[in-house]
N, C-alpha and C positions, 0 to 999 in steps of 0.2 A: 949060347948065341942063337941056336935054332928057335928057342922059345921067343926071343926078342924079334927075330925076323918074321916069324909067323904072326905074332901080335901086331907088328908094324904093318905087315901086308894086309891083314884083315881090317885094321883101323883105317888105313889109307884107301882101301877099296870103298869104305863107307863115307869117310870124311874128307877125302882128297889127299893127293900126294903132298908130302912135305909137312903135314900137320902133326904126325906122331911124335917127333922129337921135341915139339913145343910143349907137349903134355906129359911125356914119359921120358925117363932116362934109360940107359942101357940095362939097368937092373929091374926095369918095369915099375919103378917107383913113380907114383903120380906127382908131378911138379906143382900143379895148381888146380885144385878141384873146382874152384868157382869158374875158371875159364872153360874147363871141360864141360861143366854143367851147362854153360851158355852155348857152347858148340853143339851139344846134344839137343838143346831146345831149338836152335836154329835149324838143324837138320831134321828134327822132328816136325817142325812147321813146314819145311819144304816137302818132306815125304807126304804129309797130310794134303798139301796143295796138289802135289803131283798125282797122288792116288785119286783125288776127287776129279781132277782134270782128265785123267785117263779113263775113269769110269764114265764121265760125261761124253767124251769122244767115242768111247766104245759103244755106248748106247746109241749115239747118233749114227755110227757106222751100221749098227744092226738095223736101225729104222730105215736108213737109206738103202740098205742092201735089198730090201723088199721092193723098192721102186726101181723102175727101169729108166735109164737116162735116154733111151731110144724113143724118139717121137715119131709117130706115124704121120706120113704126109697125107694131107687131105686134098682131094682133087678140087681144083678151083673151077672146073668146067661146069 
């Protein structure tokens, strides 16, 4: 049962809670390989999107960190 719990925990950390039992039984036998393949493709696409988004935002942060948001007041006299 420890092996089942560990596998379930790792799977659900990656693919979300409640998903493991839809794909595996308590003996860790795969129930439906096509559904699992689709799930991995979906999460692979999301990971690709997230990593690209994070890279873009990180580079924007780095570029903006060099600039100051403080604006000097110029005297109007």
